[in-house]
C-alpha positions, 0 to 999 in steps of 0.5 A: 861576438859582436861588440857590447850593445847593452847590459841587462840588470844582471850585468850580462853582456848583449851584443846586437849584429847588423844581420840581426839588425837587418832582420828586425828591420826588414821582416818585421816593418810594423816596427819600422813604422812605429819608429823602432830604433835600436834604443828601444831594444837597448831600453828593454834589455837595460830596464826591462818592463816590471823589472822581469826577465822572461824564459822563452819557451820558443827560442833555445837559450834564450830570454825575453825582455819587454818594454812598453812603446806607447800606451798599448804596444809592447816590444818583445826582445829575444836574446840567445844566450851562450854561457853569460853573454847574449845576442839579439836575435829578434824583436817584435811587438806582442799582444799586451796580454801575451808578454808574460810567462816563466819569470827567469829574474826579477829585480829585487824589491826595495826593502822600506825603512821604518 
């Protein structure tokens, strides 16, 4: 396991290897063109868009985290889990309408006091 890069809202630890970062920055040049940095990935993990973590239908044992970049871009971060420890395997932009899927975890709503 690589050093802890981020913790998701469930408390799961997530690492980011140099190999994965190289893959992301090399194979997805549109991210670099849009100024995507490691902190954007960390933001998606720590505070996922809409307070939801999604189940991946494409990547085995993986969860999907999203963050919004600017007005129209959605960054998808794919984390593969081994028990309760994850590793970022890739990240890329996805279409605004395609980021929803099966919710695996949702931040509990705060109760309103009357």
